[in-house]
PAPASE-972338 format. One line per 8 residues: number of its first residue (from 1); for each residue x, y, z of C-alpha. Coordinates in Angstrom, 1 decimal, always signed. Layout:
// residues N
NUM> X Y Z; ...
END
This chain:
// residues 424
1> +0.0 +0.0 +0.0; +1.5 +3.3 -1.0; +1.2 +6.4 +1.1; -0.4 +9.5 -0.5; +2.0 +12.3 -1.2; +1.1 +15.3 +1.0; -0.1 +18.2 -1.1; +2.4 +21.0 -1.2
9> +1.0 +24.3 -0.1; +2.5 +27.3 -1.8; +2.6 +30.4 +0.3; +1.4 +33.6 -1.4; +4.3 +35.8 -2.6; +5.5 +38.1 +0.0; +4.8 +41.8 -0.6; +8.0 +43.7 -0.9
17> +8.7 +46.4 +1.5; +8.1 +49.9 +0.1; +11.2 +52.0 +0.8; +10.1 +54.9 -1.4; +8.3 +56.8 +1.3; +11.5 +56.7 +3.3; +13.8 +58.1 +0.7; +15.8 +61.2 +1.6
25> +14.6 +64.5 +0.1; +16.0 +65.7 -3.2; +17.5 +62.4 -4.4; +18.6 +62.3 -8.0; +16.7 +60.2 -10.4; +17.4 +56.4 -10.2; +20.1 +55.0 -12.5; +19.1 +53.1 -15.6
33> +19.8 +49.4 -15.3; +23.0 +48.5 -17.2; +22.5 +46.0 -20.0; +25.9 +46.2 -21.6; +27.8 +48.6 -23.8; +26.3 +49.7 -27.1; +27.9 +48.4 -30.3; +29.4 +51.8 -31.1
41> +30.3 +53.4 -27.8; +31.4 +57.1 -28.1; +30.5 +58.1 -24.5; +32.3 +58.2 -21.2; +36.1 +58.4 -20.6; +36.9 +54.9 -21.5; +40.4 +54.3 -22.8; +41.9 +52.0 -25.4
49> +42.0 +48.5 -24.1; +44.6 +47.4 -26.6; +47.0 +50.0 -25.1; +46.4 +49.2 -21.5; +49.9 +48.1 -20.2; +48.5 +44.8 -18.9; +51.8 +42.8 -18.7; +53.5 +45.6 -16.9
57> +50.6 +45.9 -14.4; +50.6 +42.2 -13.8; +54.3 +42.2 -13.1; +54.0 +45.2 -10.9; +51.2 +43.6 -8.9; +53.3 +40.5 -8.3; +56.4 +42.4 -7.3; +54.8 +44.9 -5.0
65> +52.6 +42.3 -3.3; +55.5 +40.0 -2.6; +57.5 +42.9 -1.2; +54.8 +44.8 +0.8; +51.6 +42.8 +0.6; +51.3 +42.2 +4.3; +50.9 +46.0 +4.9; +47.4 +45.5 +3.4
73> +46.5 +44.3 +6.9; +46.6 +48.0 +8.0; +44.2 +50.8 +6.9; +46.4 +53.2 +5.0; +49.1 +50.5 +4.6; +52.0 +52.0 +6.5; +51.7 +55.4 +4.7; +49.0 +57.2 +6.6
81> +45.7 +58.7 +5.4; +47.1 +60.7 +2.6; +47.8 +57.6 +0.5; +50.6 +55.2 -0.4; +53.8 +57.1 +0.1; +55.6 +55.6 -2.9; +52.8 +56.8 -5.2; +52.9 +60.3 -3.7
89> +56.7 +60.4 -4.1; +56.3 +59.4 -7.8; +53.8 +62.2 -8.2; +56.2 +64.7 -6.6; +58.7 +63.9 -9.4; +56.1 +63.7 -12.2; +54.4 +67.0 -11.3; +57.7 +68.8 -11.2
97> +58.8 +67.3 -14.5; +55.6 +67.7 -16.5; +53.7 +70.6 -14.9; +56.5 +72.5 -13.1; +54.7 +72.0 -9.8; +57.0 +72.0 -6.7; +55.3 +70.2 -3.8; +56.0 +67.8 -1.1
105> +54.5 +64.3 -0.7; +52.4 +65.5 +2.3; +50.8 +68.1 +0.0; +49.2 +65.3 -2.1; +46.1 +63.4 -1.2; +45.3 +60.2 -3.1; +41.5 +60.0 -3.9; +39.2 +57.4 -5.4
113> +39.3 +58.9 -8.8; +39.1 +62.6 -9.7; +35.3 +62.5 -8.9; +36.1 +62.0 -5.2; +38.5 +64.9 -5.5; +35.8 +67.1 -6.9; +33.4 +66.0 -4.1; +35.9 +66.8 -1.4
121> +36.7 +70.3 -2.8; +32.9 +71.0 -3.1; +32.3 +69.7 +0.5; +35.1 +71.9 +1.8; +34.1 +75.2 +0.0; +30.4 +75.2 -1.0; +27.1 +75.8 +0.6; +23.7 +75.7 -1.0
129> +23.0 +79.0 -2.8; +26.7 +79.7 -3.4; +28.0 +80.8 -6.8; +31.0 +79.4 -8.7; +32.4 +80.3 -12.1; +33.0 +77.6 -14.7; +33.7 +77.3 -18.4; +30.6 +77.6 -20.6
137> +31.2 +74.0 -21.8; +32.9 +71.8 -19.3; +32.9 +68.4 -17.6; +29.4 +67.0 -17.0; +30.5 +65.4 -13.7; +31.3 +68.8 -12.3; +28.1 +70.5 -13.6; +25.7 +67.8 -12.2
145> +27.4 +67.9 -8.8; +27.0 +71.7 -8.6; +23.3 +71.4 -9.6; +22.7 +68.7 -7.0; +24.3 +70.9 -4.3; +22.1 +73.8 -5.3; +25.0 +75.9 -6.4; +24.7 +78.6 -9.1
153> +27.2 +78.0 -12.0; +28.1 +81.0 -14.1; +29.4 +79.9 -17.5; +32.3 +81.8 -19.2; +32.9 +81.6 -23.0; +35.9 +79.8 -24.4; +38.0 +80.3 -27.5; +40.9 +78.5 -29.1
161> +43.1 +79.6 -26.1; +40.7 +78.3 -23.5; +38.8 +80.4 -20.9; +38.3 +84.0 -22.2; +39.7 +86.5 -19.7; +37.6 +89.4 -21.0; +34.4 +87.4 -20.4; +35.6 +86.2 -17.0
169> +36.4 +89.8 -16.0; +33.0 +91.0 -17.0; +31.3 +88.1 -15.1; +33.3 +88.8 -11.9; +32.6 +92.5 -12.1; +28.9 +91.8 -12.5; +28.9 +89.5 -9.5; +30.8 +92.1 -7.5
177> +28.2 +94.7 -8.3; +25.5 +92.4 -7.0; +27.5 +91.7 -3.8; +28.4 +88.2 -4.7; +31.9 +86.7 -4.5; +32.3 +83.4 -6.3; +33.6 +80.5 -4.2; +36.0 +79.4 -6.9
185> +36.8 +79.5 -10.6; +36.7 +75.9 -12.0; +38.8 +75.5 -15.1; +40.3 +72.7 -17.2; +43.2 +74.7 -18.7; +45.2 +71.8 -20.2; +43.3 +69.7 -22.7; +39.9 +71.1 -21.9
193> +37.0 +68.7 -21.7; +35.3 +68.7 -24.1; +37.0 +71.2 -26.5; +40.6 +69.9 -26.2; +42.1 +73.4 -26.0; +45.2 +74.3 -24.0; +45.4 +77.7 -22.3; +48.6 +79.6 -23.0
201> +51.0 +80.6 -20.2; +50.3 +84.2 -20.8; +46.6 +83.7 -20.4; +47.2 +81.6 -17.3; +49.0 +84.5 -15.7; +46.2 +86.8 -16.6; +43.7 +84.4 -15.0; +45.7 +84.3 -11.8
209> +46.0 +88.0 -11.6; +42.2 +88.5 -12.2; +41.3 +85.9 -9.6; +43.6 +87.5 -7.1; +42.1 +90.9 -7.7; +38.7 +89.5 -6.9; +39.8 +87.3 -4.1; +38.6 +84.1 -5.7
217> +40.5 +80.9 -5.6; +41.0 +78.6 -8.7; +40.1 +75.0 -8.9; +42.4 +73.5 -11.6; +41.3 +70.2 -13.1; +44.3 +68.7 -14.8; +42.9 +65.2 -15.5; +43.6 +65.1 -19.2
225> +46.9 +66.9 -19.2; +49.1 +63.8 -19.9; +47.4 +63.2 -23.3; +49.0 +66.0 -25.4; +50.0 +65.1 -28.9; +53.4 +66.9 -28.9; +53.9 +66.3 -25.1; +54.4 +70.0 -24.5
233> +52.3 +72.0 -22.0; +52.5 +75.3 -20.1; +53.2 +75.2 -16.4; +50.1 +74.3 -14.3; +48.2 +77.2 -12.7; +49.3 +75.7 -9.4; +52.9 +76.1 -10.4; +52.4 +79.8 -11.4
241> +50.5 +80.8 -8.3; +52.7 +82.6 -5.8; +49.9 +82.9 -3.2; +48.8 +79.2 -3.3; +45.3 +80.2 -4.2; +44.9 +77.2 -6.6; +43.8 +73.7 -5.7; +45.0 +71.2 -8.3
249> +43.6 +67.8 -9.1; +44.8 +65.0 -11.5; +44.1 +61.4 -12.3; +45.5 +58.2 -13.6; +42.2 +57.3 -15.4; +43.2 +58.6 -18.8; +46.9 +57.8 -18.7; +46.7 +54.2 -17.3
257> +43.2 +52.8 -16.6; +39.9 +54.4 -15.5; +38.7 +51.4 -13.6; +41.6 +51.7 -11.1; +39.8 +54.8 -9.7; +43.0 +56.6 -8.6; +43.1 +60.4 -8.6; +44.8 +63.0 -6.4
265> +44.6 +66.5 -5.0; +47.5 +68.9 -4.6; +47.1 +71.6 -2.0; +48.8 +73.0 +1.1; +48.5 +70.9 +4.2; +46.1 +73.3 +5.9; +43.6 +72.5 +3.1; +44.3 +68.8 +2.9
273> +43.9 +68.4 +6.7; +40.4 +69.7 +6.4; +39.6 +67.4 +3.5; +40.8 +64.4 +5.4; +38.1 +65.0 +8.0; +35.6 +64.8 +5.1; +37.1 +61.8 +3.4; +35.3 +59.1 +5.3
281> +36.1 +56.0 +3.2; +39.0 +54.9 +5.5; +41.3 +55.4 +2.5; +41.2 +54.9 -1.2; +41.9 +51.4 -2.6; +45.5 +50.5 -1.4; +46.2 +47.7 -4.0; +45.5 +50.0 -6.9
289> +47.9 +52.6 -5.5; +50.6 +50.1 -4.9; +50.4 +48.6 -8.4; +50.3 +52.1 -10.0; +53.4 +53.2 -8.1; +55.3 +50.1 -9.0; +54.5 +50.4 -12.6; +54.6 +54.1 -13.1
297> +58.0 +54.8 -11.5; +60.0 +53.0 -14.3; +57.4 +53.0 -17.1; +55.1 +56.1 -17.1; +57.4 +58.3 -19.1; +57.7 +55.8 -22.0; +54.1 +54.6 -21.8; +52.3 +57.9 -22.3
305> +53.9 +58.9 -25.6; +53.0 +55.5 -27.1; +49.4 +55.9 -25.8; +49.0 +59.4 -27.3; +50.3 +58.2 -30.7; +47.6 +55.6 -30.7; +44.9 +58.0 -29.6; +46.0 +60.6 -32.2
313> +45.6 +57.9 -34.9; +42.0 +57.2 -33.7; +41.2 +60.9 -33.7; +42.3 +61.1 -37.3; +40.0 +58.2 -38.2; +37.1 +59.9 -36.4; +37.6 +63.2 -38.2; +38.0 +61.5 -41.5
321> +34.8 +59.5 -40.9; +32.9 +62.7 -39.9; +34.1 +64.5 -43.0; +33.1 +61.6 -45.2; +29.7 +60.9 -43.7; +28.6 +64.4 -42.6; +30.6 +66.7 -44.9; +30.3 +70.3 -43.9
329> +27.3 +69.5 -41.7; +29.7 +68.6 -38.9; +32.0 +71.3 -37.7; +34.9 +70.7 -35.2; +38.4 +71.9 -34.3; +41.3 +69.6 -34.2; +41.9 +69.2 -30.4; +45.5 +69.4 -29.1
337> +45.2 +66.2 -27.1; +42.8 +64.1 -25.0; +40.2 +61.5 -26.0; +37.2 +63.7 -27.0; +36.0 +65.6 -30.0; +33.4 +68.4 -29.6; +31.2 +68.5 -32.7; +28.8 +71.2 -33.9
345> +25.9 +70.1 -36.1; +23.4 +72.4 -37.9; +21.1 +74.3 -35.5; +18.0 +72.2 -36.4; +19.6 +69.1 -34.9; +18.6 +68.5 -31.3; +21.3 +66.3 -29.9; +19.3 +65.2 -26.9
353> +16.8 +63.7 -29.4; +19.6 +62.5 -31.6; +21.1 +60.7 -28.6; +17.9 +58.7 -28.0; +17.5 +57.7 -31.7; +21.2 +56.9 -32.1; +21.2 +54.7 -29.0; +18.3 +52.7 -30.4
361> +20.5 +52.1 -33.4; +23.4 +51.0 -31.3; +25.4 +54.3 -31.2; +26.0 +56.1 -27.9; +26.9 +59.8 -27.9; +27.1 +62.5 -25.3; +24.5 +65.3 -26.2; +25.9 +68.7 -25.8
369> +23.4 +70.3 -23.3; +24.7 +67.9 -20.6; +28.2 +69.6 -21.0; +27.2 +73.2 -20.9; +25.7 +75.9 -18.6; +24.0 +77.2 -21.8; +21.6 +74.5 -22.9; +20.5 +76.4 -26.0
377> +24.1 +77.1 -27.1; +24.9 +73.4 -26.8; +21.7 +72.1 -28.2; +23.2 +71.1 -31.6; +26.5 +70.0 -30.2; +27.8 +66.6 -29.1; +30.9 +65.0 -27.5; +32.4 +61.9 -29.0
385> +35.0 +59.8 -27.1; +37.3 +58.1 -29.6; +39.6 +56.2 -27.3; +37.7 +53.0 -26.7; +36.2 +52.0 -30.1; +38.5 +50.4 -32.8; +39.2 +52.2 -36.0; +36.6 +50.0 -37.8
393> +34.0 +50.7 -35.1; +34.7 +54.4 -35.4; +34.0 +54.3 -39.1; +31.0 +52.1 -38.8; +29.6 +54.0 -35.9; +29.8 +57.4 -37.5; +28.1 +56.0 -40.6; +25.2 +54.7 -38.5
401> +25.1 +58.0 -36.6; +24.9 +59.9 -39.9; +22.1 +57.7 -41.2; +20.1 +58.2 -37.9; +20.7 +62.0 -38.0; +19.5 +62.1 -41.6; +16.3 +60.2 -40.8; +15.5 +62.4 -37.8
409> +16.6 +65.8 -39.0; +17.5 +65.7 -42.7; +21.1 +66.2 -41.8; +23.4 +65.6 -43.6; +21.8 +66.1 -46.9; +24.6 +64.0 -48.5; +26.2 +60.9 -47.0; +29.4 +59.6 -48.5
417> +28.8 +62.1 -51.4; +25.4 +60.5 -52.2; +22.3 +62.7 -52.2; +19.8 +61.7 -49.5; +16.3 +62.8 -48.6; +14.9 +63.3 -45.2; +12.2 +60.9 -44.0; +8.7 +62.1 -44.7
END
């Protein structure tokens, strides 16, 4: 005689707890769930995977871990809260050689990428309702942080030499008449993002004099300065400042690897000491710092020229593809370095709308309004990152982008010298 199998009783699905009513006020919108990179990816600050010095990083990791690995048992290794001492010592030498900055190792704070550096400077200096001065087109990561903090960003026009001093003087005078003193002037003077311009030494000195006259410090973002085609750059603003009214930040994201998340701040100790009380992560990733130091000390100076040659070749491919597919509909200046090209399309092209249509076709672009204080000015502009895609992907991606743009806006009227017609 067989026993009857007891019937399984399935409990009704549990109702998930609703956290939404408990969310903090003024949260940004939720992130879109990541489903993989698009086929043709021209966004972000990704680098060229084929030029990542993988063998050197592997060898450096093995060497430094065998020599000092047990110091990972301590927060801050044995270097203290400013970061791994050997990396800071490398930066002392690099900054002097490349940017003419004279500083000590205890005037450098290692951060979790340049974004943490930006957050620390903002936390130190800004209150809701404050005003800062920025370039009219600039790094999206800085602009969105200022907006989230409730800080007013005054945009200053650029030209081929970077931030225009006449426009800056006018803006600072206007603020002064209204009883407002900007908390800082944020600038990317060396390989500006997204325009790729480099401010001359003469203009840098004018900027410092103007800032001093108005009692406004300068926030110098130097994160792209290693990627200059000819390897030549003016001294950093920090180097030229006699009053130390400049805070300088840099990064290894563009020169070595963005996923390592290692940046740094250069400032006097009285500034860094206050930042350390705000840096509540118990220290940036130690292993990344150790590996970078071990690799960079002997190899950085030879790695970067090789990297920039490869990036320059990709830029040439991108500009050729744009000329072929868009003709005179796409306007751009040849940047002096970096990984971005800032492109102007005809005024009837809305790059926010183009972004959505292009993404549906597998092409990711950065629409211009996200990168500017003047949304109307940037409405027909876009930023293209050329570092990550291959030469073939660049050509194919630009061709797809041109086809999408033609269907949406009738631009370009000709693709690859073939007459086209806008979609009805």
